[in-house]
C-alpha positions as CSV (number, residue, x, y, z in Angstrom):
1,X,82.8,88.2,119.5
2,X,85.6,88.1,122.1
3,X,84.1,85.3,124.2
4,X,86.9,85.4,126.8
5,X,86.5,89.1,127.3
6,X,82.8,88.6,127.8
7,X,83.5,86.0,130.5
8,X,86.0,88.3,132.2
9,X,83.4,91.2,132.2
10,X,80.8,89.0,133.8
11,X,83.2,87.8,136.5
12,X,84.5,91.3,137.1
13,X,80.9,92.6,137.6
14,X,80.5,90.1,140.5
15,X,83.8,91.3,142.1
16,X,82.7,94.9,141.7
17,X,79.4,94.2,143.5
18,X,81.1,92.1,146.2
19,X,79.1,89.1,145.1
20,X,82.0,86.9,143.8
21,X,81.8,83.5,145.6
22,X,85.0,82.1,147.1
23,X,85.1,78.4,147.8
24,X,86.9,77.4,150.9
25,X,88.8,74.1,150.8
26,X,87.5,72.3,153.9
27,X,88.6,68.8,154.8
28,X,86.3,67.0,157.3
29,X,87.9,64.4,159.5
30,X,85.9,61.4,160.6
31,X,84.8,61.6,164.2
32,X,85.9,65.3,164.6
33,X,82.9,67.2,163.3
34,X,82.3,70.1,163.5
35,X,86.1,70.5,163.5
36,X,87.8,70.4,160.1
37,X,91.0,71.4,158.3
38,X,91.2,74.4,156.1
39,X,93.6,73.8,153.2
40,X,94.8,77.4,152.4
41,X,95.7,78.6,148.9
42,X,99.4,78.9,150.0
43,X,99.6,75.2,150.9
44,X,99.4,75.6,154.7
45,X,96.6,74.3,156.8
46,X,94.5,75.6,159.8
47,X,92.1,73.9,162.2
48,X,88.6,75.4,161.9
49,X,85.2,74.9,163.3
50,X,82.4,74.7,160.7
51,X,79.4,76.8,161.7
52,X,77.5,76.9,158.4
53,X,77.2,73.3,157.4
54,X,73.9,71.7,156.5
55,X,74.8,68.4,158.2
56,X,72.5,69.6,161.0
57,X,72.8,66.6,163.2
58,X,76.2,65.3,162.4
59,X,74.7,62.2,160.7
60,X,77.3,62.4,158.0
61,X,79.8,61.0,160.5
62,X,77.4,58.7,162.5
63,X,78.6,55.1,162.9
64,X,75.3,53.6,161.7
65,X,75.5,55.5,158.5
66,X,79.2,54.7,157.8
67,X,78.7,51.1,158.6
68,X,75.8,50.8,156.1
69,X,77.8,52.5,153.4
70,X,80.9,50.3,154.0
71,X,78.8,47.2,153.8
72,X,77.1,48.3,150.5
73,X,80.3,49.5,149.0
74,X,82.0,46.1,149.7
75,X,79.0,44.2,148.4
76,X,78.3,46.2,145.2
77,X,81.3,48.5,144.3
78,X,81.3,52.2,143.7
79,X,78.7,53.3,141.1
80,X,75.1,52.4,140.2
81,X,75.9,51.6,136.6
82,X,73.3,53.8,135.0
83,X,69.8,55.3,135.1
84,X,67.1,53.7,137.1
85,X,65.6,52.3,133.8
86,X,68.9,50.8,132.5
87,X,70.7,49.3,135.4
88,X,70.6,51.8,138.2
89,X,67.8,50.3,140.3
90,X,69.1,48.1,143.1
91,X,67.8,46.7,146.3
92,X,69.4,49.6,148.1
93,X,67.4,52.1,146.1
94,X,64.1,50.3,146.7
95,X,64.8,50.0,150.4
96,X,65.5,53.7,150.7
97,X,62.3,54.6,148.8
98,X,60.4,52.3,151.2
99,X,61.9,54.0,154.2
100,X,60.9,57.4,152.8
101,X,57.4,56.4,152.0
102,X,57.0,55.0,155.5
103,X,58.6,58.2,157.0
104,X,56.0,60.4,155.4
105,X,53.1,57.9,155.6
106,X,52.7,57.9,151.9
107,X,52.1,55.1,149.5
108,X,55.4,55.7,147.6
109,X,58.5,57.7,147.3
110,X,60.7,58.5,144.3
111,X,64.5,59.0,144.6
112,X,66.4,61.7,142.7
113,X,70.1,62.7,142.7
114,X,69.3,65.8,144.7
115,X,66.4,67.7,146.2
116,X,67.1,70.4,143.6
117,X,66.5,68.0,140.8
118,X,63.5,66.5,142.6
119,X,61.9,69.9,142.7
120,X,62.8,71.0,139.2
121,X,61.9,67.7,137.6
122,X,58.6,67.3,139.4
123,X,57.3,70.8,139.1
124,X,58.3,71.0,135.4
125,X,56.6,67.7,134.7
126,X,53.2,68.2,136.5
127,X,51.6,70.3,133.7
128,X,52.2,67.4,131.3
129,X,50.1,65.3,133.7
130,X,47.5,67.9,134.4
131,X,46.9,70.0,131.2
132,X,46.1,73.6,132.0
133,X,47.6,73.4,135.5
134,X,48.1,76.7,137.3
135,X,50.9,76.7,139.9
136,X,50.7,79.1,142.8
137,X,54.2,79.6,144.2
138,X,55.4,81.5,147.3
139,X,57.6,84.4,146.4
140,X,60.5,83.1,148.5
141,X,60.5,79.6,147.2
142,X,63.9,77.9,146.6
143,X,65.6,78.4,143.3
144,X,64.9,74.8,142.4
145,X,61.2,75.3,142.7
146,X,61.3,78.6,140.8
147,X,63.2,76.9,138.0
148,X,60.8,74.0,137.9
149,X,57.8,76.3,137.7
150,X,59.4,78.5,135.1
151,X,60.4,75.6,132.8
152,X,57.0,73.8,132.8
153,X,55.5,76.2,130.3
154,X,52.2,76.4,132.2
155,X,50.5,79.2,134.0
156,X,51.9,80.4,137.2
157,X,51.0,82.9,140.0
158,X,53.4,84.2,142.6
159,X,51.9,85.0,146.0
160,X,53.6,87.3,148.5
161,X,55.6,85.4,151.0
162,X,53.5,83.5,153.5
163,X,50.5,85.8,152.6
164,X,47.5,83.5,152.5
165,X,45.2,86.4,151.9
166,X,47.0,87.2,148.7
167,X,47.0,83.5,147.8
168,X,43.2,83.4,148.3
169,X,42.8,86.4,145.9
170,X,44.8,84.7,143.2
171,X,43.0,81.4,143.6
172,X,39.6,83.1,143.5
173,X,40.5,85.0,140.3
174,X,41.2,81.9,138.3
175,X,38.8,79.5,136.5
176,X,37.3,77.2,139.2
177,X,37.6,74.3,136.8
178,X,41.3,74.7,136.1
179,X,43.6,72.3,137.8
180,X,45.7,74.0,140.5
181,X,48.8,73.3,142.7
182,X,50.1,75.4,145.6
183,X,53.9,75.1,146.0
184,X,55.5,76.3,149.2
185,X,58.1,75.4,151.9
186,X,57.8,74.4,155.5
187,X,61.0,76.2,156.6
188,X,62.5,79.0,154.5
189,X,66.3,78.6,155.0
190,X,67.5,82.1,154.8
191,X,65.3,83.6,157.5
192,X,64.4,80.4,159.2
193,X,60.6,81.1,159.2
194,X,57.8,78.6,158.8
195,X,55.2,78.4,156.1
196,X,51.5,78.6,157.1
197,X,50.9,74.9,156.3
198,X,47.4,74.5,157.8
199,X,46.1,77.7,156.2
200,X,47.4,76.7,152.8
201,X,45.9,73.3,153.1
202,X,42.5,74.9,154.0
203,X,42.7,77.0,150.8
204,X,43.8,74.0,148.8
205,X,40.7,72.1,150.0
206,X,38.4,75.0,149.3
207,X,39.7,75.6,145.8
208,X,40.4,71.9,144.9
209,X,44.1,72.4,144.5
210,X,47.0,70.0,145.0
211,X,49.6,70.8,147.7
212,X,53.4,70.6,147.2
213,X,55.6,71.2,150.1
214,X,59.4,71.5,150.3
215,X,60.6,70.1,153.6
216,X,64.3,70.1,152.8
217,X,65.4,72.0,155.9
218,X,62.9,70.2,158.1
219,X,63.2,66.4,157.4
220,X,65.1,64.7,160.1
221,X,64.7,67.8,162.3
222,X,61.0,68.1,163.2
223,X,58.2,65.7,164.1
224,X,58.1,62.6,166.3
225,X,60.0,60.6,163.6
226,X,61.7,63.4,161.8
227,X,59.3,63.6,158.9
228,X,59.2,67.4,159.0
229,X,57.1,70.3,160.1
230,X,54.0,68.8,158.5
231,X,54.4,65.8,160.7
232,X,55.0,67.9,163.8
233,X,51.7,69.8,163.1
234,X,49.7,66.7,162.2
235,X,49.2,67.8,158.6
236,X,51.1,65.2,156.5
237,X,47.9,63.6,155.4
238,X,46.8,66.9,153.8
239,X,49.9,67.3,151.7
240,X,49.8,65.7,148.2
241,X,53.5,65.8,147.4
242,X,56.4,66.2,149.9
243,X,59.9,67.1,148.7
244,X,62.8,66.3,150.9
245,X,66.6,65.9,150.9
246,X,69.0,63.3,152.2
247,X,71.9,65.8,152.2
248,X,71.2,67.9,155.2
249,X,69.9,66.4,158.5
250,X,70.4,62.9,157.0
251,X,74.0,63.7,156.3
252,X,74.4,61.9,152.9
253,X,73.1,63.1,149.5
254,X,70.1,62.8,147.2
255,X,66.5,64.1,147.1
256,X,63.1,62.6,146.8
257,X,59.4,63.2,146.6
258,X,56.8,61.2,148.6
259,X,53.2,61.0,147.4
260,X,50.6,58.5,146.2
261,X,51.8,55.5,144.3
262,X,50.1,56.8,141.1
263,X,51.7,60.3,141.5
264,X,55.2,58.8,141.9
265,X,54.6,56.5,139.0
266,X,53.5,59.3,136.7
267,X,56.5,61.5,137.6
268,X,58.8,58.5,137.2
269,X,57.4,57.9,133.8
270,X,57.4,61.4,132.5
271,X,60.1,63.5,134.1
272,X,63.3,63.8,132.0
273,X,65.2,64.8,135.2
274,X,64.5,61.4,136.5
275,X,64.5,59.2,133.4
276,X,67.8,60.4,132.0
277,X,69.9,60.8,135.2
278,X,72.2,58.1,136.6
279,X,71.0,57.0,140.0
280,X,72.9,57.6,143.2
281,X,75.5,54.9,144.1
282,X,74.1,52.0,146.1
283,X,76.5,52.8,149.0
284,X,74.9,56.3,149.2
285,X,71.4,54.9,149.1
286,X,72.3,52.4,151.9
287,X,73.8,55.2,154.1
288,X,70.7,57.4,153.6
289,X,68.3,54.6,154.4
290,X,70.3,53.8,157.6
291,X,70.2,57.5,158.5
292,X,66.4,57.9,157.9
293,X,65.7,54.7,159.8
294,X,67.9,55.8,162.8
295,X,66.4,59.3,163.0
296,X,62.9,57.9,163.2
297,X,63.7,57.0,166.8
298,X,66.5,59.3,167.9
299,X,64.6,62.3,169.3
300,X,67.5,63.1,171.5
301,X,69.6,64.4,168.6
302,X,66.8,66.6,167.4
303,X,66.3,68.0,170.9
304,X,70.0,68.6,171.4
305,X,70.2,70.6,168.1
306,X,67.2,72.8,169.0
307,X,68.8,73.4,172.4
308,X,72.1,74.5,170.8
309,X,70.2,76.8,168.4
310,X,68.2,78.4,171.3
311,X,71.4,79.0,173.3
312,X,73.2,80.7,170.4
313,X,70.2,82.9,169.7
314,X,69.9,83.9,173.4
315,X,73.5,84.8,173.7
316,X,73.6,86.8,170.4
317,X,70.4,88.6,171.4
318,X,72.0,89.4,174.7
319,X,74.8,91.2,173.0
320,X,72.3,93.2,170.9
321,X,73.3,91.6,167.6
322,X,70.6,91.7,164.9
323,X,69.5,88.1,164.5
324,X,66.3,86.8,163.0
325,X,64.5,84.3,165.3
326,X,61.4,82.6,164.0
327,X,61.8,79.6,166.3
328,X,63.6,77.3,163.9
329,X,67.0,75.8,164.1
330,X,68.5,78.4,161.7
331,X,70.3,81.4,163.1
332,X,70.7,84.3,160.6
333,X,72.8,87.3,161.7
334,X,72.0,90.3,159.5
335,X,75.0,92.4,158.5
336,X,73.2,94.4,155.7
337,X,76.2,95.1,153.5
338,X,78.1,92.7,151.2
339,X,81.6,94.2,152.0
340,X,81.1,94.0,155.7
341,X,79.6,90.5,155.5
342,X,82.6,89.2,153.5
343,X,85.0,91.0,155.9
344,X,83.4,89.4,159.0
345,X,83.5,86.0,157.3
346,X,87.2,86.4,156.4
347,X,88.2,87.6,159.9
348,X,86.3,84.9,161.6
349,X,88.1,82.3,159.5
350,X,91.6,83.7,159.6
351,X,91.7,85.1,163.1
352,X,89.5,82.7,165.0
353,X,89.3,79.5,162.9
354,X,85.5,79.9,162.6
355,X,84.1,79.0,159.2
356,X,80.8,80.7,158.2
357,X,80.2,81.7,154.6
358,X,78.8,85.2,153.7
359,X,75.3,85.1,152.1
360,X,74.7,87.9,149.6
361,X,72.4,88.9,146.8
362,X,70.8,87.2,144.9
363,X,70.4,84.4,147.5
364,X,69.0,87.1,149.8
365,X,67.7,90.6,149.0
366,X,70.2,93.5,148.8
367,X,70.5,95.1,152.2
368,X,69.9,91.9,154.1
369,X,73.3,90.3,153.6
370,X,74.1,87.9,156.4
371,X,76.0,85.2,158.1
372,X,73.9,82.1,158.6
373,X,74.8,79.9,161.6
374,X,73.6,76.3,161.9
375,X,74.5,75.0,165.3
376,X,74.5,71.2,165.7
377,X,74.4,68.8,168.8
378,X,78.2,68.6,168.6
379,X,78.9,72.3,168.8
380,X,79.8,72.3,172.5
381,X,80.3,75.1,175.1
382,X,83.9,75.7,174.0
383,X,82.9,76.2,170.4
384,X,80.0,78.4,171.4
385,X,82.1,80.6,173.7
386,X,84.7,81.1,171.0
387,X,82.1,82.1,168.4
388,X,80.2,84.5,170.7
389,X,83.4,86.2,171.9
390,X,84.7,86.6,168.3
391,X,81.4,88.1,167.1
392,X,81.3,90.5,170.0
393,X,84.8,91.8,169.3
394,X,84.4,91.9,165.5
395,X,81.1,93.6,165.6
396,X,82.6,96.5,167.5
397,X,85.7,96.5,165.4
398,X,83.7,96.9,162.2
399,X,81.5,99.6,163.9
400,X,78.3,97.8,163.0
401,X,75.0,98.8,164.6
402,X,73.7,96.7,167.5
403,X,70.6,98.6,168.2
404,X,68.1,97.5,165.5
405,X,67.3,93.9,166.1
406,X,66.1,92.1,162.9
407,X,63.5,90.1,164.7
């Protein structure tokens, strides 16, 4: 077999479908977020404004986070030295897990290198802990959840997105004595819509099922202390396992689950994705703990971010642009064609210094290709005006339809 030719064919297929992903070399500058430097392929540079970052609150540049990281780095050095079992457990990791357990009002938390790994490792391990487990998974769950459910070797049921009636039908059709778990998200990042948490918890109680919620796009952002949508809605106590990230609103990196002490201990003891992975560096753990701790009391940052998102939605709606608005902080602008989406992204970057990546299939269904904006508290009036004017002009230039609002 000509392996190189096979690789070329696979890559060419992505180009032909306008799905080839181009990485933009962005260099963030401390204290300047959301402004950054674009290092172009020709060696030149250009100042840009980042409009698609997941550092939702700018905590990746916050002094309290940087100070904690510097202190830990000076005290311990760069790396953790190994897996948690070998030498990768430090006081910084334990402090972070304690902060996360307190955040979610759970007995314990378990730290992973990313929320992707936390989802994959936990969901693929649970059938070992509960033989015969059936997992009921929302159709639009994140790829990490899908992969964890797929790899666990157990039974699975996929219910239509946010459709509790369909979920009830699936639960009722299975053996009442079989162990069950419902896996879903609080905010689905591509459309920015919310999961029906209370209704799912009601079904879980009725059918004696565990609940597993991914709060990745909500932690730090919602609730009185930033614990997520379940906290905002007073439902954290009804969730058995909460998954979250430290790489978005908290501005650092890493993922975790928060649950009962026994649940965390069992996952810790059985999940290969935890057991055999080097732990995050102590400096990263220290920065994350400082960020979590700070956002437990900084409601002002959350309010400012929501205000900026509402302003952007209002202005884009006023121009008749097809955005999706479910009331969350995420602003998807539906283009509906991969070529147009890529062209808009390229023109925004090159002509206006606005960086927003195109989102195409398979991340979203074909025909719903989009630009996804994530305004932050530090996107000021000047940045907002520049974006709105650019989109207004480019939308007309590309002869795109303004009439059919997406929602």
